[in-house]
C-alpha positions as CSV (number, residue, x, y, z in Angstrom):
1,M,193.4,-2.4,-82.5
2,K,190.4,0.4,-82.1
3,L,188.4,-1.4,-84.6
4,L,189.1,-4.6,-82.7
5,R,188.1,-3.2,-79.5
6,K,184.6,-2.2,-80.5
7,I,183.9,-5.5,-82.1
8,S,184.8,-7.6,-78.9
9,L,182.6,-5.0,-77.0
10,V,179.8,-5.9,-79.4
11,I,180.3,-9.3,-78.9
12,I,180.3,-9.3,-75.5
13,S,177.5,-7.1,-74.9
14,G,175.2,-9.3,-77.2
15,T,176.4,-12.2,-75.5
16,F,175.2,-10.6,-72.3
17,S,171.8,-10.0,-73.8
18,L,171.5,-13.2,-74.8
19,Y,172.2,-14.3,-71.5
20,A,169.7,-12.0,-70.0
21,G,166.9,-12.9,-72.6
22,A,167.6,-16.4,-71.8
23,Q,167.3,-16.0,-67.9
24,D,163.8,-13.9,-68.5
25,Q,161.7,-16.9,-68.8
26,W,158.6,-17.1,-66.9
27,D,157.8,-20.5,-65.4
28,L,154.0,-21.3,-63.9
29,R,154.4,-19.6,-60.9
30,R,155.7,-16.3,-61.8
31,C,152.6,-16.3,-64.3
32,V,150.3,-16.8,-61.8
33,D,151.4,-14.8,-59.5
34,Y,151.8,-12.1,-61.9
35,A,148.1,-12.7,-63.3
36,L,146.8,-12.6,-59.7
37,E,148.1,-9.2,-59.4
38,N,147.2,-7.7,-62.4
39,N,144.2,-9.2,-64.2
40,I,141.4,-7.0,-64.5
41,S,138.6,-9.1,-63.8
42,V,140.1,-10.1,-60.4
43,R,141.3,-6.5,-59.4
44,Q,137.3,-5.6,-60.1
45,S,136.4,-8.3,-57.7
46,D,138.5,-7.2,-55.2
47,V,137.0,-3.6,-55.5
48,Q,133.7,-5.5,-54.8
49,K,135.2,-6.9,-51.9
50,R,136.5,-4.0,-50.5
51,I,132.8,-2.2,-51.1
52,A,131.4,-5.0,-49.4
53,V,134.0,-4.3,-46.5
54,L,132.7,-0.6,-46.4
55,V,129.2,-1.3,-46.0
56,A,129.8,-3.9,-43.1
57,D,131.7,-1.5,-41.3
58,Q,129.1,1.3,-41.8
59,N,126.4,-1.1,-40.6
60,K,128.1,-2.0,-37.6
61,K,128.6,1.9,-36.6
62,S,124.9,2.3,-37.0
63,R,124.7,1.3,-33.6
64,L,126.4,4.7,-32.4
65,P,124.1,7.8,-31.5
66,N,123.1,9.8,-34.6
67,A,124.7,13.4,-33.7
68,N,123.7,16.7,-36.1
69,F,124.5,20.3,-35.4
70,T,122.9,23.4,-37.1
71,S,123.5,27.0,-37.6
72,N,121.5,29.5,-39.6
73,T,122.3,33.4,-40.1
74,G,119.8,35.2,-42.3
75,Y,118.0,38.7,-42.2
76,Q,113.8,38.7,-41.5
77,F,111.7,41.6,-42.7
78,G,107.7,42.1,-43.0
79,R,105.5,40.5,-40.4
80,S,107.5,37.9,-39.0
81,I,107.7,36.2,-35.7
82,D,110.7,37.3,-33.4
83,P,113.0,34.0,-32.6
84,T,113.7,35.4,-29.2
85,T,110.3,36.5,-28.0
86,N,108.5,34.1,-30.5
87,L,106.0,37.0,-30.7
88,F,105.0,38.9,-34.1
89,T,106.8,42.0,-35.4
90,N,107.1,44.4,-38.1
91,Q,110.9,45.1,-37.6
92,Q,113.6,44.1,-39.7
93,L,116.0,42.1,-37.6
94,L,118.9,39.8,-38.2
95,F,118.9,36.7,-36.5
96,Q,121.0,33.7,-36.1
97,G,120.3,30.1,-34.3
98,F,122.2,27.1,-33.3
99,Q,121.0,23.4,-33.0
100,F,122.2,20.5,-31.6
101,N,120.3,17.2,-32.1
102,T,121.0,13.4,-31.2
103,D,119.2,10.4,-30.9
104,V,119.9,6.6,-30.2
105,T,117.9,3.5,-30.9
106,I,117.6,1.6,-27.2
107,Y,115.4,-1.3,-28.9
108,N,114.1,-2.2,-32.4
109,W,113.8,-6.1,-32.1
110,N,117.7,-6.7,-33.4
111,R,117.2,-5.3,-36.7
112,L,120.2,-3.7,-36.4
113,K,122.0,-6.8,-35.2
114,H,120.5,-9.0,-38.4
115,S,121.7,-6.1,-40.6
116,I,125.0,-6.1,-39.2
117,N,125.5,-9.7,-39.4
118,A,124.1,-9.9,-42.8
119,S,126.6,-7.3,-44.3
120,R,129.2,-9.0,-42.5
121,L,128.7,-12.4,-43.9
122,E,128.0,-10.5,-47.4
123,S,131.7,-8.9,-47.2
124,E,133.1,-12.5,-46.2
125,A,131.2,-14.0,-49.5
126,A,132.9,-11.2,-51.6
127,A,136.2,-12.1,-50.3
128,A,135.5,-15.7,-51.4
129,D,134.5,-14.2,-54.5
130,V,138.1,-13.0,-54.9
131,E,139.4,-16.1,-54.0
132,K,137.0,-18.1,-56.6
133,N,138.4,-15.9,-59.4
134,K,141.7,-16.3,-58.5
135,N,141.3,-19.7,-58.9
136,D,139.5,-19.1,-62.4
137,I,142.5,-17.0,-63.5
138,A,145.0,-19.8,-62.2
139,L,143.2,-22.6,-64.1
140,N,143.2,-20.7,-67.2
141,V,146.8,-19.7,-67.0
142,A,147.6,-23.1,-66.2
143,T,145.4,-24.4,-69.4
144,G,147.4,-21.6,-71.3
145,Y,150.5,-22.3,-70.2
146,L,149.9,-25.7,-71.1
147,T,148.7,-25.0,-74.4
148,A,152.1,-22.9,-75.2
149,L,154.0,-26.0,-74.1
150,L,152.5,-28.0,-76.4
151,S,152.6,-25.9,-79.6
152,K,156.2,-25.4,-78.6
153,V,156.7,-29.5,-78.6
154,Q,155.3,-29.5,-81.8
155,V,157.3,-26.8,-82.9
156,D,160.7,-29.3,-82.1
157,I,159.0,-32.2,-83.1
158,V,158.5,-30.4,-86.9
159,G,161.9,-28.9,-86.7
160,V,163.2,-32.8,-86.3
161,Q,161.2,-33.9,-88.7
162,L,162.5,-31.0,-91.3
163,K,166.4,-31.5,-90.3
164,Q,165.9,-35.2,-91.2
165,S,164.2,-34.3,-94.5
166,Q,167.2,-32.2,-94.9
167,S,169.7,-34.7,-94.3
168,Q,167.6,-37.3,-96.4
169,L,167.8,-35.0,-99.3
170,A,171.6,-34.0,-99.1
171,D,172.4,-38.0,-99.4
172,T,170.3,-38.2,-102.1
173,R,171.5,-35.7,-104.0
174,K,175.0,-37.0,-103.6
175,R,173.7,-40.5,-104.8
176,V,171.8,-38.9,-107.5
177,E,175.0,-37.0,-108.4
178,A,177.0,-40.4,-108.3
179,G,174.2,-41.9,-110.6
180,T,172.8,-44.4,-108.4
181,L,169.4,-43.1,-107.7
182,P,167.3,-41.1,-110.3
183,E,166.9,-37.3,-110.4
184,L,163.2,-38.4,-109.2
185,N,164.1,-39.4,-105.6
186,A,165.7,-36.2,-105.0
187,V,162.8,-34.0,-106.5
188,D,160.3,-36.0,-103.9
189,L,163.0,-35.5,-100.9
190,E,163.1,-31.5,-101.8
191,A,159.2,-31.3,-102.1
192,Q,159.2,-32.9,-98.6
193,V,161.3,-30.3,-97.7
194,A,159.3,-27.4,-98.8
195,R,156.4,-29.2,-96.8
196,D,158.1,-29.6,-93.6
197,S,159.6,-26.3,-94.0
198,A,155.8,-24.7,-94.3
199,S,154.6,-26.6,-91.2
200,L,157.5,-25.3,-89.3
201,I,156.5,-22.0,-90.1
202,G,152.7,-22.8,-89.0
203,A,153.8,-24.3,-85.7
204,E,155.8,-21.1,-84.8
205,A,152.9,-19.2,-85.6
206,T,150.9,-21.2,-83.6
207,F,153.4,-21.0,-80.7
208,Q,153.4,-17.3,-80.9
209,L,149.8,-17.1,-81.0
210,N,149.7,-19.2,-77.8
211,L,151.8,-16.9,-76.1
212,L,150.0,-14.1,-77.2
213,S,146.7,-15.5,-75.6
214,L,148.9,-16.0,-72.3
215,K,150.0,-12.4,-72.1
216,G,146.2,-11.9,-72.7
217,L,145.2,-13.4,-69.3
218,L,148.4,-12.2,-67.5
219,N,147.3,-8.6,-68.7
220,L,151.0,-8.3,-70.0
221,D,151.1,-5.5,-73.0
222,A,151.4,-7.0,-76.4
223,E,154.7,-5.3,-77.5
224,Q,156.3,-6.7,-73.8
225,P,159.0,-9.4,-74.7
226,F,158.0,-12.8,-73.2
227,S,159.3,-16.0,-73.3
228,I,158.3,-19.1,-71.1
229,S,160.2,-22.3,-69.6
230,I,159.7,-25.2,-71.2
231,P,160.1,-27.8,-68.7
232,P,159.8,-32.0,-69.7
233,V,156.5,-33.1,-69.6
234,E,157.6,-36.2,-67.7
235,M,158.8,-34.1,-64.9
236,I,155.2,-32.4,-64.5
237,P,154.4,-34.1,-60.9
238,V,150.8,-36.0,-61.2
239,D,149.2,-37.6,-58.6
240,P,148.0,-41.3,-59.1
241,I,144.5,-41.5,-61.0
242,A,143.6,-43.9,-58.1
243,D,144.1,-40.8,-55.7
244,L,141.7,-38.7,-57.4
245,Q,138.2,-40.9,-57.2
246,P,135.5,-38.4,-58.4
247,K,133.5,-39.0,-55.1
248,M,136.1,-38.1,-52.5
249,V,137.4,-35.3,-54.9
250,F,133.2,-34.1,-55.0
251,E,133.4,-34.4,-51.3
252,M,136.9,-32.2,-51.1
253,A,135.9,-29.7,-53.1
254,Q,132.4,-28.9,-51.2
255,K,134.8,-28.3,-48.4
256,N,137.6,-26.0,-50.1
257,Q,136.1,-24.8,-53.1
258,P,135.8,-20.5,-52.8
259,V,132.3,-20.9,-54.8
260,V,130.7,-23.2,-52.8
261,K,131.7,-21.0,-49.7
262,A,130.5,-17.8,-51.2
263,N,127.2,-19.7,-52.2
264,E,126.9,-20.8,-48.3
265,L,128.0,-17.6,-46.8
266,R,125.2,-15.6,-49.0
267,K,122.4,-18.2,-47.7
268,Q,123.5,-17.1,-44.2
269,S,123.5,-13.6,-44.9
270,L,120.1,-13.6,-46.4
271,E,118.6,-15.4,-43.3
272,H,119.9,-12.6,-41.2
273,F,118.2,-10.1,-43.6
274,I,115.1,-12.2,-43.3
275,K,115.3,-11.7,-39.6
276,A,116.0,-7.7,-39.8
277,A,113.0,-7.3,-42.3
278,R,110.8,-8.9,-40.0
279,S,112.4,-6.7,-37.5
280,S,110.9,-3.5,-39.3
281,L,107.4,-4.4,-38.7
282,Y,107.5,-3.5,-35.1
283,P,108.1,-0.6,-32.9
284,T,111.4,1.0,-32.4
285,I,112.1,2.7,-29.3
286,F,114.7,5.4,-28.9
287,A,115.9,8.4,-27.0
288,F,116.8,11.7,-28.0
289,G,118.1,14.9,-27.0
290,G,118.9,18.2,-28.1
291,L,120.7,21.7,-27.3
292,A,119.6,24.8,-28.7
293,S,120.3,29.0,-28.3
294,N,119.5,32.0,-30.9
295,F,120.1,35.5,-31.4
296,A,118.2,38.2,-32.6
297,S,119.3,42.2,-33.6
298,T,115.5,43.4,-32.1
299,N,116.9,42.9,-28.7
300,R,119.2,46.1,-28.4
301,K,119.9,48.6,-25.7
302,I,121.4,52.0,-25.4
303,T,125.0,52.0,-23.7
304,G,125.8,55.9,-24.1
305,V,123.7,58.9,-25.7
306,D,125.1,62.1,-27.3
307,F,122.4,64.9,-27.2
308,L,123.3,67.4,-29.4
309,G,122.7,71.3,-28.4
310,Y,124.3,70.8,-25.0
311,S,127.7,72.2,-24.0
312,D,127.8,69.2,-21.0
313,P,126.3,66.3,-22.6
314,N,126.0,63.3,-19.7
315,P,125.6,59.8,-21.2
316,A,123.6,58.7,-18.4
317,N,121.3,61.6,-18.0
318,G,118.6,59.0,-20.2
319,V,118.1,56.0,-21.9
320,V,116.3,56.0,-25.2
321,N,114.6,52.9,-27.2
322,V,115.7,52.4,-30.7
323,D,112.7,54.9,-32.1
324,G,114.1,57.6,-29.8
325,T,111.6,57.8,-27.4
326,L,112.1,58.2,-23.6
327,V,112.4,55.3,-21.0
328,A,114.2,56.9,-18.1
329,I,115.7,60.6,-17.7
330,Q,117.9,61.2,-14.8
331,N,117.9,65.1,-15.4
332,P,114.0,66.6,-16.2
333,N,115.7,69.8,-17.8
334,I,116.8,67.8,-21.0
335,K,114.4,67.3,-23.7
336,I,115.0,64.5,-26.1
337,N,113.6,64.2,-29.6
338,Q,114.6,62.5,-32.7
339,S,116.1,66.2,-33.9
340,N,118.5,66.0,-31.0
341,R,119.0,62.4,-30.5
342,G,122.6,61.4,-30.7
343,F,124.5,58.0,-31.9
344,G,125.2,55.8,-28.6
345,E,122.8,52.4,-29.4
346,M,124.1,48.9,-30.1
347,W,122.9,45.3,-29.9
348,S,123.1,43.5,-26.7
349,G,125.8,41.1,-25.8
350,W,125.8,38.1,-28.7
351,G,127.1,35.7,-26.0
352,T,124.5,37.2,-23.5
353,Q,121.6,36.6,-26.0
354,L,122.8,33.1,-26.6
355,S,123.4,32.1,-22.6
356,N,119.9,33.6,-22.1
357,N,118.0,31.9,-24.7
358,F,119.9,28.6,-24.4
359,R,117.0,25.5,-24.0
360,Q,117.9,21.9,-23.7
361,N,115.5,18.7,-24.1
362,I,115.7,14.7,-23.3
363,G,113.3,12.2,-23.9
364,V,112.3,8.8,-24.8
365,G,110.1,8.1,-28.1
366,I,108.4,5.1,-29.8
367,S,108.0,4.9,-33.7
368,I,105.0,2.6,-34.4
369,P,105.1,1.6,-38.5
370,I,101.2,1.4,-39.2
371,L,101.0,1.9,-42.8
372,S,103.7,2.7,-45.4
373,G,102.3,1.3,-48.7
374,F,102.9,-2.1,-47.5
375,Q,106.8,-1.6,-48.1
376,S,107.9,-3.1,-45.1
377,R,105.5,-6.5,-45.5
378,T,107.0,-6.7,-49.5
379,N,110.6,-6.5,-48.4
380,Y,110.0,-9.3,-45.8
381,E,108.3,-11.1,-48.1
382,R,110.7,-10.5,-50.9
383,S,113.6,-11.5,-48.4
384,K,112.3,-14.7,-48.1
385,L,112.0,-15.4,-51.6
386,N,115.5,-14.3,-51.9
387,L,116.3,-17.2,-49.5
388,Q,114.7,-19.4,-51.6
389,N,116.5,-18.5,-54.7
390,A,119.6,-18.8,-52.8
391,N,118.9,-22.6,-51.7
392,L,118.3,-23.2,-55.6
393,V,121.4,-21.7,-56.6
394,I,123.5,-24.2,-54.2
395,E,121.8,-27.0,-55.3
396,N,122.5,-26.0,-58.9
397,A,126.1,-25.2,-57.8
398,N,126.5,-28.5,-56.4
399,Q,125.1,-30.5,-59.3
400,Q,127.3,-28.5,-61.6
401,L,130.4,-28.8,-59.9
402,K,129.4,-32.9,-59.4
403,R,128.9,-33.1,-63.1
404,D,132.1,-31.1,-63.7
405,I,134.3,-33.4,-61.4
406,Y,132.9,-36.6,-63.0
407,T,133.4,-35.3,-66.3
408,A,136.9,-34.3,-65.3
409,Y,137.4,-37.9,-64.0
410,T,136.3,-39.6,-67.1
411,N,138.2,-36.9,-69.6
412,A,141.4,-38.0,-67.4
413,L,140.7,-41.9,-67.7
414,S,140.1,-41.5,-71.2
415,S,143.3,-39.4,-71.8
416,L,145.6,-41.7,-69.6
417,Q,144.5,-44.8,-71.8
418,K,144.7,-42.5,-74.9
419,F,148.5,-41.5,-73.9
420,N,149.2,-45.2,-73.2
421,A,147.8,-46.1,-76.8
422,T,150.0,-43.4,-78.7
423,K,153.0,-44.8,-76.3
424,T,152.5,-47.8,-78.4
425,S,151.9,-46.3,-81.5
426,L,154.7,-44.2,-81.4
427,D,156.9,-47.3,-80.7
428,A,155.9,-49.3,-83.8
429,A,156.3,-46.0,-85.8
430,E,160.0,-45.4,-84.6
431,R,160.8,-49.0,-85.3
432,S,159.0,-49.1,-88.9
433,Y,161.0,-45.8,-89.7
434,T,164.1,-47.1,-88.6
435,F,163.4,-50.3,-90.7
436,A,162.4,-48.1,-93.9
437,S,165.5,-45.9,-93.6
438,R,167.7,-48.8,-93.5
439,R,166.0,-50.5,-96.9
440,Y,166.0,-47.3,-98.5
441,E,170.0,-46.7,-97.5
442,L,170.1,-50.2,-99.7
443,G,168.1,-48.9,-102.5
444,L,165.3,-51.6,-101.6
445,L,162.6,-48.7,-100.9
446,S,161.4,-45.7,-102.9
447,T,161.5,-42.1,-101.6
448,L,157.9,-42.0,-101.3
449,E,157.8,-45.0,-99.3
450,L,160.5,-43.4,-96.6
451,I,158.5,-40.1,-97.0
452,T,155.6,-41.8,-96.0
453,S,156.9,-43.7,-93.0
454,Q,158.7,-40.3,-91.9
455,T,155.5,-38.7,-92.2
456,N,154.0,-41.9,-90.1
457,L,156.6,-41.0,-87.4
458,T,155.9,-37.4,-86.9
459,R,152.4,-37.9,-86.7
460,A,152.8,-40.6,-83.8
461,R,155.1,-38.0,-82.0
462,I,152.5,-35.3,-82.3
463,D,149.6,-37.3,-81.3
464,K,151.7,-38.5,-78.2
465,A,152.7,-35.3,-77.4
466,N,149.1,-33.6,-77.6
467,A,147.9,-36.9,-75.4
468,Q,150.5,-36.7,-72.9
469,F,149.4,-32.8,-72.3
470,D,145.8,-33.1,-72.6
471,Y,146.3,-36.4,-69.6
472,V,148.1,-33.9,-67.5
473,F,145.9,-30.9,-67.8
474,R,142.8,-33.3,-67.0
475,M,144.9,-34.6,-64.0
476,K,145.5,-31.0,-62.5
477,V,141.8,-30.3,-63.1
478,L,141.2,-33.1,-61.0
479,E,144.0,-31.5,-58.5
480,F,142.6,-28.5,-58.6
481,Y,138.6,-29.4,-57.3
482,K,140.4,-31.4,-54.9
483,G,142.0,-28.2,-53.4
484,Q,145.6,-28.9,-54.1
485,G,146.1,-25.7,-56.7
486,I,147.9,-25.8,-59.7
487,K,151.4,-26.7,-59.9
488,L,153.5,-27.6,-62.5
């Protein structure tokens, strides 16, 4: 009973596993969405876009005033300048200084304005590049998906042929055993079964390789289980070719293709760069201001003195300098010298010095470029050449886009005609195989002739599938250029 229960659990769990595996199939939309989030080239272009946005934001904030605060503290010795008096001194001293400076551009011939507009347009072009990469990846994923679908259809076609060969071999073997057909017929069919088996193995390998290529486009790990849904190719929506005339498609592509938008935005950005470079040839008017103060240890005083040798010392009796010399004495009976000088000296107040040495400045200035190795002039001329190159890039891109669209239309038209021809060929091959099978059953047709008819039928089916998928793909490319995206 326990064994039966375990077997039941294994069967149930296996059934659910198979069901879950069957359900976990990727359609084209899921493949495209996953690729847009995980494809490395798309992620790299998104990083470049974010960098361009940061640059544009930084240029926008360049209108704000510059402001800097500096502080320094150090020890000074030897002959130097006292920072609080600006006089030479030989005394050792501790110094400290504080400075705050600011400046703002008043007028620079709109150089900042043009630089801001140029960087903003460049960031928009970078965003268009992201969309271009997404479209390219979507088209590549659709191509890989259709290729995998085609290889799966070919697996099914070869599988059907193998089953037919196996069925014919079983029927022929019965007839050979009954003595109505020679052994050679069975041997020929056994060879055909072996060839069909090899073809099926090759078709399966091709299908798995195509799935692996598709996983690479999605940036999926090669070990991850992966299967795709197999929609009937007849159910894939395709616009009538009359609605995809190349002239109309090209006009729509110029309006909605991201590569066209990116090129145009970069052209506009370069036009602003030219104006900004030209502005750098003219003077710049700016305002400035500053706050500063400092402190030095040489600015000291005696707040109290303890004269050794006296029984009743009074700090108010006198004030001395650092070197012990008398400055003022309230009691003339007190003699001050270095031997009886006590300790009572200290620096004057830190806050008092900063307050006494506090200074401010404000003003207006002008910066006139005279000679800087012709750097500004060279940048201006280079920006004009960059604009000329951008115009050539746009012209070449438009010509290439037009060629691609007309080529896609020609290929689509050719694929449609080929697809119609393969349908006629398949109908003839199916009728021929039906007649051949009946004649073989009546013993009026050799095994080799039957195998030939069956091979022709299989080849006709594969040719039709190839032509049909090629036609669908060509039409999807035209729809992509038209701006409809990729849909199956």
